[in-house]
MISESE-862994 format. One record per residue (C-alpha): residue number from 0; residue in one letter; y, x, z. Coordinates in steps of 0.5 Angstrom, whole numbers. Each point is the difference from the previous one (the first is absolute). Layout:
<nodes>
<node><resi>NUM</resi><resn>A</resn><north>Y</north><east>X</east><up>Z</up></node>
...
</nodes>
This chain:
<nodes>
<node><resi>0</resi><resn>X</resn><north>0</north><east>1</east><up>0</up></node>
<node><resi>1</resi><resn>X</resn><north>6</north><east>2</east><up>-2</up></node>
<node><resi>2</resi><resn>X</resn><north>7</north><east>-3</east><up>3</up></node>
<node><resi>3</resi><resn>X</resn><north>8</north><east>2</east><up>-4</up></node>
<node><resi>4</resi><resn>X</resn><north>6</north><east>-1</east><up>3</up></node>
<node><resi>5</resi><resn>X</resn><north>7</north><east>1</east><up>-4</up></node>
<node><resi>6</resi><resn>X</resn><north>6</north><east>4</east><up>3</up></node>
<node><resi>7</resi><resn>X</resn><north>7</north><east>0</east><up>-2</up></node>
<node><resi>8</resi><resn>X</resn><north>3</north><east>6</east><up>3</up></node>
<node><resi>9</resi><resn>X</resn><north>-4</north><east>6</east><up>0</up></node>
<node><resi>10</resi><resn>X</resn><north>4</north><east>5</east><up>5</up></node>
<node><resi>11</resi><resn>X</resn><north>-1</north><east>7</east><up>0</up></node>
<node><resi>12</resi><resn>X</resn><north>-1</north><east>5</east><up>6</up></node>
<node><resi>13</resi><resn>X</resn><north>-1</north><east>8</east><up>1</up></node>
<node><resi>14</resi><resn>X</resn><north>-8</north><east>-1</east><up>0</up></node>
<node><resi>15</resi><resn>X</resn><north>1</north><east>7</east><up>3</up></node>
<node><resi>16</resi><resn>X</resn><north>5</north><east>-2</east><up>7</up></node>
<node><resi>17</resi><resn>X</resn><north>-4</north><east>-1</east><up>7</up></node>
<node><resi>18</resi><resn>X</resn><north>-1</north><east>-8</east><up>0</up></node>
<node><resi>19</resi><resn>X</resn><north>4</north><east>-4</east><up>-5</up></node>
<node><resi>20</resi><resn>X</resn><north>6</north><east>0</east><up>-1</up></node>
<node><resi>21</resi><resn>X</resn><north>6</north><east>-6</east><up>-4</up></node>
<node><resi>22</resi><resn>X</resn><north>7</north><east>0</east><up>-2</up></node>
<node><resi>23</resi><resn>X</resn><north>2</north><east>-6</east><up>4</up></node>
<node><resi>24</resi><resn>X</resn><north>6</north><east>-3</east><up>0</up></node>
<node><resi>25</resi><resn>X</resn><north>2</north><east>-6</east><up>8</up></node>
<node><resi>26</resi><resn>X</resn><north>6</north><east>-4</east><up>-2</up></node>
<node><resi>27</resi><resn>X</resn><north>3</north><east>-5</east><up>4</up></node>
<node><resi>28</resi><resn>X</resn><north>6</north><east>-3</east><up>-1</up></node>
<node><resi>29</resi><resn>X</resn><north>5</north><east>3</east><up>-4</up></node>
<node><resi>30</resi><resn>X</resn><north>-2</north><east>8</east><up>3</up></node>
<node><resi>31</resi><resn>X</resn><north>-6</north><east>3</east><up>-2</up></node>
<node><resi>32</resi><resn>X</resn><north>-3</north><east>7</east><up>1</up></node>
<node><resi>33</resi><resn>X</resn><north>-6</north><east>5</east><up>-4</up></node>
<node><resi>34</resi><resn>X</resn><north>-5</north><east>3</east><up>3</up></node>
<node><resi>35</resi><resn>X</resn><north>-7</north><east>1</east><up>1</up></node>
<node><resi>36</resi><resn>X</resn><north>-7</north><east>-4</east><up>2</up></node>
<node><resi>37</resi><resn>X</resn><north>-7</north><east>2</east><up>1</up></node>
<node><resi>38</resi><resn>X</resn><north>-5</north><east>-5</east><up>-2</up></node>
<node><resi>39</resi><resn>X</resn><north>-4</north><east>-2</east><up>6</up></node>
<node><resi>40</resi><resn>X</resn><north>-6</north><east>-4</east><up>-2</up></node>
<node><resi>41</resi><resn>X</resn><north>-2</north><east>1</east><up>8</up></node>
<node><resi>42</resi><resn>X</resn><north>7</north><east>-3</east><up>3</up></node>
<node><resi>43</resi><resn>X</resn><north>1</north><east>-6</east><up>2</up></node>
<node><resi>44</resi><resn>X</resn><north>8</north><east>0</east><up>-2</up></node>
<node><resi>45</resi><resn>X</resn><north>4</north><east>3</east><up>-4</up></node>
<node><resi>46</resi><resn>X</resn><north>5</north><east>4</east><up>5</up></node>
<node><resi>47</resi><resn>X</resn><north>5</north><east>5</east><up>-3</up></node>
<node><resi>48</resi><resn>X</resn><north>6</north><east>4</east><up>5</up></node>
<node><resi>49</resi><resn>X</resn><north>4</north><east>-3</east><up>3</up></node>
<node><resi>50</resi><resn>X</resn><north>6</north><east>5</east><up>-2</up></node>
<node><resi>51</resi><resn>X</resn><north>0</north><east>-5</east><up>-7</up></node>
<node><resi>52</resi><resn>X</resn><north>1</north><east>-6</east><up>3</up></node>
<node><resi>53</resi><resn>X</resn><north>6</north><east>4</east><up>2</up></node>
<node><resi>54</resi><resn>X</resn><north>2</north><east>1</east><up>-7</up></node>
<node><resi>55</resi><resn>X</resn><north>-1</north><east>-7</east><up>-1</up></node>
<node><resi>56</resi><resn>X</resn><north>4</north><east>-2</east><up>6</up></node>
<node><resi>57</resi><resn>X</resn><north>-6</north><east>-5</east><up>3</up></node>
<node><resi>58</resi><resn>X</resn><north>1</north><east>-1</east><up>7</up></node>
<node><resi>59</resi><resn>X</resn><north>-7</north><east>3</east><up>2</up></node>
<node><resi>60</resi><resn>X</resn><north>0</north><east>-4</east><up>7</up></node>
<node><resi>61</resi><resn>X</resn><north>1</north><east>-7</east><up>-3</up></node>
<node><resi>62</resi><resn>X</resn><north>-6</north><east>1</east><up>-4</up></node>
<node><resi>63</resi><resn>X</resn><north>-8</north><east>-3</east><up>3</up></node>
<node><resi>64</resi><resn>X</resn><north>-2</north><east>5</east><up>5</up></node>
<node><resi>65</resi><resn>X</resn><north>-8</north><east>3</east><up>-2</up></node>
<node><resi>66</resi><resn>X</resn><north>-4</north><east>5</east><up>4</up></node>
<node><resi>67</resi><resn>X</resn><north>-4</north><east>4</east><up>-4</up></node>
<node><resi>68</resi><resn>X</resn><north>-6</north><east>4</east><up>2</up></node>
<node><resi>69</resi><resn>X</resn><north>-1</north><east>6</east><up>-4</up></node>
<node><resi>70</resi><resn>X</resn><north>-6</north><east>5</east><up>1</up></node>
<node><resi>71</resi><resn>X</resn><north>6</north><east>5</east><up>4</up></node>
<node><resi>72</resi><resn>X</resn><north>2</north><east>-6</east><up>3</up></node>
<node><resi>73</resi><resn>X</resn><north>5</north><east>-7</east><up>1</up></node>
<node><resi>74</resi><resn>X</resn><north>6</north><east>0</east><up>-4</up></node>
<node><resi>75</resi><resn>X</resn><north>5</north><east>-6</east><up>1</up></node>
<node><resi>76</resi><resn>X</resn><north>3</north><east>-2</east><up>-8</up></node>
<node><resi>77</resi><resn>X</resn><north>6</north><east>-5</east><up>-1</up></node>
<node><resi>78</resi><resn>X</resn><north>-2</north><east>-5</east><up>-6</up></node>
<node><resi>79</resi><resn>X</resn><north>5</north><east>-1</east><up>-6</up></node>
<node><resi>80</resi><resn>X</resn><north>-1</north><east>-5</east><up>-5</up></node>
<node><resi>81</resi><resn>X</resn><north>3</north><east>5</east><up>-6</up></node>
<node><resi>82</resi><resn>X</resn><north>-1</north><east>1</east><up>-8</up></node>
<node><resi>83</resi><resn>X</resn><north>-7</north><east>6</east><up>-2</up></node>
<node><resi>84</resi><resn>X</resn><north>1</north><east>2</east><up>-8</up></node>
<node><resi>85</resi><resn>X</resn><north>-5</north><east>5</east><up>-1</up></node>
<node><resi>86</resi><resn>X</resn><north>1</north><east>1</east><up>-8</up></node>
<node><resi>87</resi><resn>X</resn><north>2</north><east>-6</east><up>-3</up></node>
<node><resi>88</resi><resn>X</resn><north>-4</north><east>-5</east><up>6</up></node>
<node><resi>89</resi><resn>X</resn><north>4</north><east>-4</east><up>5</up></node>
<node><resi>90</resi><resn>X</resn><north>-2</north><east>-2</east><up>7</up></node>
<node><resi>91</resi><resn>X</resn><north>4</north><east>-4</east><up>4</up></node>
<node><resi>92</resi><resn>X</resn><north>-4</north><east>2</east><up>6</up></node>
<node><resi>93</resi><resn>X</resn><north>2</north><east>1</east><up>8</up></node>
<node><resi>94</resi><resn>X</resn><north>-3</north><east>8</east><up>2</up></node>
<node><resi>95</resi><resn>X</resn><north>1</north><east>3</east><up>6</up></node>
<node><resi>96</resi><resn>X</resn><north>5</north><east>5</east><up>2</up></node>
<node><resi>97</resi><resn>X</resn><north>-2</north><east>6</east><up>5</up></node>
<node><resi>98</resi><resn>X</resn><north>4</north><east>-2</east><up>7</up></node>
<node><resi>99</resi><resn>X</resn><north>1</north><east>8</east><up>1</up></node>
<node><resi>100</resi><resn>X</resn><north>5</north><east>5</east><up>-4</up></node>
<node><resi>101</resi><resn>X</resn><north>-4</north><east>5</east><up>-4</up></node>
<node><resi>102</resi><resn>X</resn><north>-8</north><east>-4</east><up>-2</up></node>
<node><resi>103</resi><resn>X</resn><north>-3</north><east>4</east><up>-4</up></node>
<node><resi>104</resi><resn>X</resn><north>-2</north><east>-3</east><up>-7</up></node>
<node><resi>105</resi><resn>X</resn><north>1</north><east>-7</east><up>-3</up></node>
<node><resi>106</resi><resn>X</resn><north>-7</north><east>-5</east><up>-2</up></node>
<node><resi>107</resi><resn>X</resn><north>-1</north><east>-5</east><up>-5</up></node>
<node><resi>108</resi><resn>X</resn><north>-5</north><east>-3</east><up>5</up></node>
<node><resi>109</resi><resn>X</resn><north>-3</north><east>-7</east><up>-2</up></node>
<node><resi>110</resi><resn>X</resn><north>5</north><east>-4</east><up>4</up></node>
<node><resi>111</resi><resn>X</resn><north>6</north><east>-1</east><up>-4</up></node>
<node><resi>112</resi><resn>X</resn><north>-2</north><east>4</east><up>-6</up></node>
<node><resi>113</resi><resn>X</resn><north>-9</north><east>0</east><up>-2</up></node>
<node><resi>114</resi><resn>X</resn><north>-1</north><east>-6</east><up>2</up></node>
<node><resi>115</resi><resn>X</resn><north>5</north><east>-3</east><up>-6</up></node>
<node><resi>116</resi><resn>X</resn><north>-3</north><east>5</east><up>-4</up></node>
<node><resi>117</resi><resn>X</resn><north>-7</north><east>1</east><up>-5</up></node>
<node><resi>118</resi><resn>X</resn><north>0</north><east>7</east><up>-1</up></node>
<node><resi>119</resi><resn>X</resn><north>-5</north><east>4</east><up>-3</up></node>
<node><resi>120</resi><resn>X</resn><north>-1</north><east>8</east><up>1</up></node>
<node><resi>121</resi><resn>X</resn><north>-1</north><east>5</east><up>-4</up></node>
<node><resi>122</resi><resn>X</resn><north>1</north><east>7</east><up>4</up></node>
<node><resi>123</resi><resn>X</resn><north>-3</north><east>4</east><up>-4</up></node>
<node><resi>124</resi><resn>X</resn><north>6</north><east>-1</east><up>-5</up></node>
<node><resi>125</resi><resn>X</resn><north>5</north><east>-2</east><up>5</up></node>
<node><resi>126</resi><resn>X</resn><north>0</north><east>-7</east><up>-2</up></node>
<node><resi>127</resi><resn>X</resn><north>3</north><east>-7</east><up>4</up></node>
<node><resi>128</resi><resn>X</resn><north>-2</north><east>-6</east><up>-4</up></node>
<node><resi>129</resi><resn>X</resn><north>4</north><east>-6</east><up>2</up></node>
<node><resi>130</resi><resn>X</resn><north>3</north><east>-7</east><up>0</up></node>
<node><resi>131</resi><resn>X</resn><north>2</north><east>-5</east><up>4</up></node>
<node><resi>132</resi><resn>X</resn><north>-6</north><east>-3</east><up>4</up></node>
<node><resi>133</resi><resn>X</resn><north>1</north><east>-8</east><up>-5</up></node>
<node><resi>134</resi><resn>X</resn><north>2</north><east>3</east><up>-6</up></node>
<node><resi>135</resi><resn>X</resn><north>-7</north><east>-2</east><up>-5</up></node>
<node><resi>136</resi><resn>X</resn><north>-7</north><east>6</east><up>1</up></node>
<node><resi>137</resi><resn>X</resn><north>0</north><east>-1</east><up>-7</up></node>
</nodes>
């Protein structure tokens, strides 16, 4: 039995890097910031550095507070509705910004990104294929 899917977007990344790293634009109102984020299928939420919320002009602590567990411990983050743009894909989602400054990496996790997409991956070629979840699959 074989299966096929169609994807509207191909996102190229450098497979020589230690993780799948994507260029991301976060938009909140008329403010925006460009950054990089790691695709992390093991992360329950999409989480970004607090410094980015400052750039977007967000009142961080007015967002939804969440305690997130990692393999090394716990941290707090605050959720805000933003638009996440990767390549030509725009997703309106709640993403979280770490409560403390100096958060070491931005991640695109299940909630806020992966759950809203249909994804295909060919790591050897550094190719991530994506479409909105509700786009026609065939």
